[in-house]
Biopython code that builds the backbone (N, CA, C, O; Angstrom):
import numpy as np
from Bio.PDB.StructureBuilder import StructureBuilder

atoms = [
    (1, "MET", "N", (-33.721, 0.463, 4.354)),
    (1, "MET", "CA", (-32.561, -0.398, 4.417)),
    (1, "MET", "C", (-32.957, -1.865, 4.260)),
    (1, "MET", "O", (-32.276, -2.622, 3.567)),
    (2, "ILE", "N", (-34.037, -2.263, 4.890)),
    (2, "ILE", "CA", (-34.508, -3.644, 4.748)),
    (2, "ILE", "C", (-34.893, -3.919, 3.300)),
    (2, "ILE", "O", (-34.677, -5.020, 2.792)),
    (3, "GLU", "N", (-35.468, -2.910, 2.635)),
    (3, "GLU", "CA", (-35.843, -3.080, 1.234)),
    (3, "GLU", "C", (-34.615, -3.351, 0.369)),
    (3, "GLU", "O", (-34.670, -4.186, -0.534)),
    (4, "ASN", "N", (-33.525, -2.667, 0.629)),
    (4, "ASN", "CA", (-32.301, -2.870, -0.145)),
    (4, "ASN", "C", (-31.755, -4.279, 0.053)),
    (4, "ASN", "O", (-31.290, -4.907, -0.898)),
    (5, "ILE", "N", (-31.810, -4.770, 1.273)),
    (5, "ILE", "CA", (-31.351, -6.134, 1.543)),
    (5, "ILE", "C", (-32.239, -7.133, 0.813)),
    (5, "ILE", "O", (-31.740, -8.085, 0.214)),
    (6, "PHE", "N", (-33.547, -6.924, 0.858)),
    (6, "PHE", "CA", (-34.488, -7.816, 0.186)),
    (6, "PHE", "C", (-34.253, -7.821, -1.324)),
    (6, "PHE", "O", (-34.248, -8.883, -1.946)),
    (7, "VAL", "N", (-34.060, -6.657, -1.909)),
    (7, "VAL", "CA", (-33.804, -6.551, -3.347)),
    (7, "VAL", "C", (-32.494, -7.245, -3.698)),
    (7, "VAL", "O", (-32.413, -7.925, -4.721)),
    (8, "GLY", "N", (-31.481, -7.086, -2.876)),
    (8, "GLY", "CA", (-30.212, -7.756, -3.115)),
    (8, "GLY", "C", (-30.337, -9.262, -3.077)),
    (8, "GLY", "O", (-29.760, -9.954, -3.917)),
    (9, "ILE", "N", (-31.079, -9.781, -2.117)),
    (9, "ILE", "CA", (-31.297, -11.228, -2.021)),
    (9, "ILE", "C", (-32.075, -11.735, -3.230)),
    (9, "ILE", "O", (-31.737, -12.778, -3.789)),
    (10, "MET", "N", (-33.104, -11.012, -3.636)),
    (10, "MET", "CA", (-33.882, -11.415, -4.808)),
    (10, "MET", "C", (-33.018, -11.391, -6.066)),
    (10, "MET", "O", (-33.145, -12.270, -6.918)),
    (11, "PHE", "N", (-32.146, -10.400, -6.190)),
    (11, "PHE", "CA", (-31.255, -10.320, -7.337)),
    (11, "PHE", "C", (-30.333, -11.535, -7.389)),
    (11, "PHE", "O", (-30.140, -12.124, -8.453)),
    (12, "ILE", "N", (-29.771, -11.908, -6.257)),
    (12, "ILE", "CA", (-28.886, -13.076, -6.211)),
    (12, "ILE", "C", (-29.646, -14.340, -6.596)),
    (12, "ILE", "O", (-29.114, -15.180, -7.321)),
    (13, "ILE", "N", (-30.881, -14.488, -6.122)),
    (13, "ILE", "CA", (-31.687, -15.665, -6.461)),
    (13, "ILE", "C", (-31.972, -15.711, -7.958)),
    (13, "ILE", "O", (-31.875, -16.772, -8.575)),
    (14, "VAL", "N", (-32.318, -14.579, -8.541)),
    (14, "VAL", "CA", (-32.625, -14.533, -9.973)),
    (14, "VAL", "C", (-31.390, -14.860, -10.809)),
    (14, "VAL", "O", (-31.482, -15.617, -11.775)),
    (15, "VAL", "N", (-30.253, -14.305, -10.452)),
    (15, "VAL", "CA", (-29.024, -14.585, -11.195)),
    (15, "VAL", "C", (-28.658, -16.066, -11.059)),
    (15, "VAL", "O", (-28.284, -16.702, -12.044)),
    (16, "ALA", "N", (-28.763, -16.611, -9.861)),
    (16, "ALA", "CA", (-28.440, -18.025, -9.645)),
    (16, "ALA", "C", (-29.382, -18.922, -10.448)),
    (16, "ALA", "O", (-28.939, -19.913, -11.028)),
    (17, "ALA", "N", (-30.663, -18.591, -10.489)),
    (17, "ALA", "CA", (-31.614, -19.385, -11.266)),
    (17, "ALA", "C", (-31.300, -19.306, -12.756)),
    (17, "ALA", "O", (-31.424, -20.305, -13.464)),
    (18, "GLY", "N", (-30.901, -18.148, -13.236)),
    (18, "GLY", "CA", (-30.530, -18.011, -14.643)),
    (18, "GLY", "C", (-29.306, -18.841, -14.991)),
    (18, "GLY", "O", (-29.278, -19.508, -16.026)),
    (19, "ILE", "N", (-28.301, -18.804, -14.138)),
    (19, "ILE", "CA", (-27.096, -19.593, -14.381)),
    (19, "ILE", "C", (-27.419, -21.082, -14.328)),
    (19, "ILE", "O", (-26.938, -21.856, -15.156)),
    (20, "TRP", "N", (-28.222, -21.477, -13.367)),
    (20, "TRP", "CA", (-28.611, -22.890, -13.237)),
    (20, "TRP", "C", (-29.389, -23.351, -14.468)),
    (20, "TRP", "O", (-29.146, -24.448, -14.972)),
    (21, "GLY", "N", (-30.307, -22.543, -14.954)),
    (21, "GLY", "CA", (-31.070, -22.887, -16.155)),
    (21, "GLY", "C", (-30.187, -23.009, -17.378)),
    (21, "GLY", "O", (-30.358, -23.926, -18.182)),
    (22, "TRP", "N", (-29.231, -22.081, -17.527)),
    (22, "TRP", "CA", (-28.307, -22.160, -18.652)),
    (22, "TRP", "C", (-27.468, -23.428, -18.558)),
    (22, "TRP", "O", (-27.234, -24.097, -19.565)),
    (23, "TRP", "N", (-27.018, -23.756, -17.363)),
    (23, "TRP", "CA", (-26.178, -24.937, -17.173)),
    (23, "TRP", "C", (-26.951, -26.210, -17.509)),
    (23, "TRP", "O", (-26.406, -27.127, -18.123)),
    (24, "ILE", "N", (-28.226, -26.265, -17.105)),
    (24, "ILE", "CA", (-29.052, -27.434, -17.415)),
    (24, "ILE", "C", (-29.224, -27.566, -18.930)),
    (24, "ILE", "O", (-29.158, -28.676, -19.458)),
    (25, "GLU", "N", (-29.441, -26.460, -19.633)),
    (25, "GLU", "CA", (-29.659, -26.505, -21.073)),
    (25, "GLU", "C", (-28.391, -26.806, -21.862)),
    (25, "GLU", "O", (-28.449, -27.511, -22.869)),
    (26, "ASN", "N", (-27.253, -26.287, -21.427)),
    (26, "ASN", "CA", (-26.057, -26.329, -22.264)),
    (26, "ASN", "C", (-24.904, -27.158, -21.720)),
    (26, "ASN", "O", (-24.160, -27.752, -22.501)),
    (27, "GLY", "N", (-24.740, -27.212, -20.436)),
    (27, "GLY", "CA", (-23.519, -27.783, -19.910)),
    (27, "GLY", "C", (-23.663, -29.102, -19.196)),
    (27, "GLY", "O", (-22.673, -29.636, -18.697)),
    (28, "ASN", "N", (-24.866, -29.650, -19.130)),
    (28, "ASN", "CA", (-25.093, -30.850, -18.335)),
    (28, "ASN", "C", (-25.420, -32.023, -19.245)),
    (28, "ASN", "O", (-26.514, -32.582, -19.163)),
    (29, "SER", "N", (-24.487, -32.404, -20.112)),
    (29, "SER", "CA", (-24.705, -33.520, -21.025)),
    (29, "SER", "C", (-24.231, -34.801, -20.364)),
    (29, "SER", "O", (-23.058, -34.931, -20.012)),
    (30, "SER", "N", (-25.130, -35.729, -20.200)),
    (30, "SER", "CA", (-24.727, -37.015, -19.644)),
    (30, "SER", "C", (-24.246, -37.916, -20.768)),
    (30, "SER", "O", (-24.456, -37.613, -21.942)),
    (31, "SER", "N", (-23.607, -39.012, -20.421)),
    (31, "SER", "CA", (-23.111, -39.936, -21.438)),
    (31, "SER", "C", (-24.275, -40.552, -22.212)),
    (31, "SER", "O", (-24.126, -40.881, -23.389)),
    (32, "LYS", "N", (-25.423, -40.709, -21.572)),
    (32, "LYS", "CA", (-26.601, -41.246, -22.259)),
    (32, "LYS", "C", (-27.027, -40.314, -23.385)),
    (32, "LYS", "O", (-27.346, -40.768, -24.484)),
    (33, "ASP", "N", (-27.033, -39.016, -23.115)),
    (33, "ASP", "CA", (-27.389, -38.046, -24.145)),
    (33, "ASP", "C", (-26.403, -38.104, -25.304)),
    (33, "ASP", "O", (-26.801, -38.012, -26.465)),
    (34, "LYS", "N", (-25.128, -38.254, -24.997)),
    (34, "LYS", "CA", (-24.119, -38.313, -26.052)),
    (34, "LYS", "C", (-24.309, -39.563, -26.902)),
    (34, "LYS", "O", (-24.148, -39.513, -28.121)),
    (35, "LYS", "N", (-24.647, -40.673, -26.274)),
    (35, "LYS", "CA", (-24.880, -41.901, -27.027)),
    (35, "LYS", "C", (-26.102, -41.759, -27.931)),
    (35, "LYS", "O", (-26.086, -42.220, -29.073)),
    (36, "GLU", "N", (-27.162, -41.123, -27.427)),
    (36, "GLU", "CA", (-28.356, -40.917, -28.247)),
    (36, "GLU", "C", (-28.043, -40.013, -29.429)),
    (36, "GLU", "O", (-28.519, -40.260, -30.537)),
    (37, "ASP", "N", (-27.243, -38.962, -29.209)),
    (37, "ASP", "CA", (-26.860, -38.078, -30.313)),
    (37, "ASP", "C", (-26.050, -38.843, -31.356)),
    (37, "ASP", "O", (-26.248, -38.649, -32.555)),
    (38, "GLN", "N", (-25.143, -39.707, -30.911)),
    (38, "GLN", "CA", (-24.347, -40.482, -31.846)),
    (38, "GLN", "C", (-25.240, -41.431, -32.646)),
    (38, "GLN", "O", (-25.049, -41.603, -33.849)),
    (39, "ASN", "N", (-26.217, -42.046, -31.971)),
    (39, "ASN", "CA", (-27.138, -42.945, -32.675)),
    (39, "ASN", "C", (-27.941, -42.205, -33.739)),
    (39, "ASN", "O", (-28.181, -42.740, -34.822)),
    (40, "ARG", "N", (-28.356, -40.975, -33.434)),
    (40, "ARG", "CA", (-29.092, -40.180, -34.410)),
    (40, "ARG", "C", (-28.216, -39.865, -35.612)),
    (40, "ARG", "O", (-28.684, -39.930, -36.749)),
    (41, "LYS", "N", (-26.953, -39.524, -35.379)),
    (41, "LYS", "CA", (-26.043, -39.236, -36.476)),
    (41, "LYS", "C", (-25.820, -40.463, -37.340)),
    (41, "LYS", "O", (-25.763, -40.359, -38.565)),
    (42, "ASP", "N", (-25.691, -41.640, -36.705)),
    (42, "ASP", "CA", (-25.497, -42.871, -37.455)),
    (42, "ASP", "C", (-26.711, -43.195, -38.310)),
    (42, "ASP", "O", (-26.560, -43.669, -39.436)),
    (43, "LEU", "N", (-27.908, -42.949, -37.800)),
    (43, "LEU", "CA", (-29.128, -43.227, -38.557)),
    (43, "LEU", "C", (-29.288, -42.286, -39.741)),
    (43, "LEU", "O", (-29.831, -42.673, -40.775)),
    (44, "GLU", "N", (-28.811, -41.035, -39.594)),
    (44, "GLU", "CA", (-28.942, -40.053, -40.673)),
    (44, "GLU", "C", (-28.024, -40.390, -41.840)),
    (44, "GLU", "O", (-28.311, -39.997, -42.970)),
    (45, "GLN", "N", (-26.949, -41.093, -41.606)),
    (45, "GLN", "CA", (-26.003, -41.407, -42.696)),
    (45, "GLN", "C", (-26.495, -42.534, -43.457)),
    (45, "GLN", "O", (-25.852, -42.960, -44.417)),
]
sb = StructureBuilder()
sb.init_structure("model")
sb.init_model(0)
sb.init_chain("A")
sb.init_seg("    ")
for serial, (resi, resn, name, xyz) in enumerate(atoms, 1):
    if name == "N":
        sb.init_residue(resn, " ", resi, " ")
    sb.init_atom(name, np.array(xyz, "f"), 0.0, 1.0, " ", f" {name:<3s}", serial, name[0])
structure = sb.get_structure()
C-alpha cells in the first residue's frame, strides 16, 4: 500500500514537471521576447 502511494506521488511530480517544462517553452513569452522577435523580423526585411 505504501508503494502505491509513493508511485502515485511520483506520477504527480512527473506530470507536473512535464506541464511546467511545456509552459516554460511555449506559453511564457515575456514582452522582452516579443520585442526581440519583432526586431529580428524587421532586420530580415
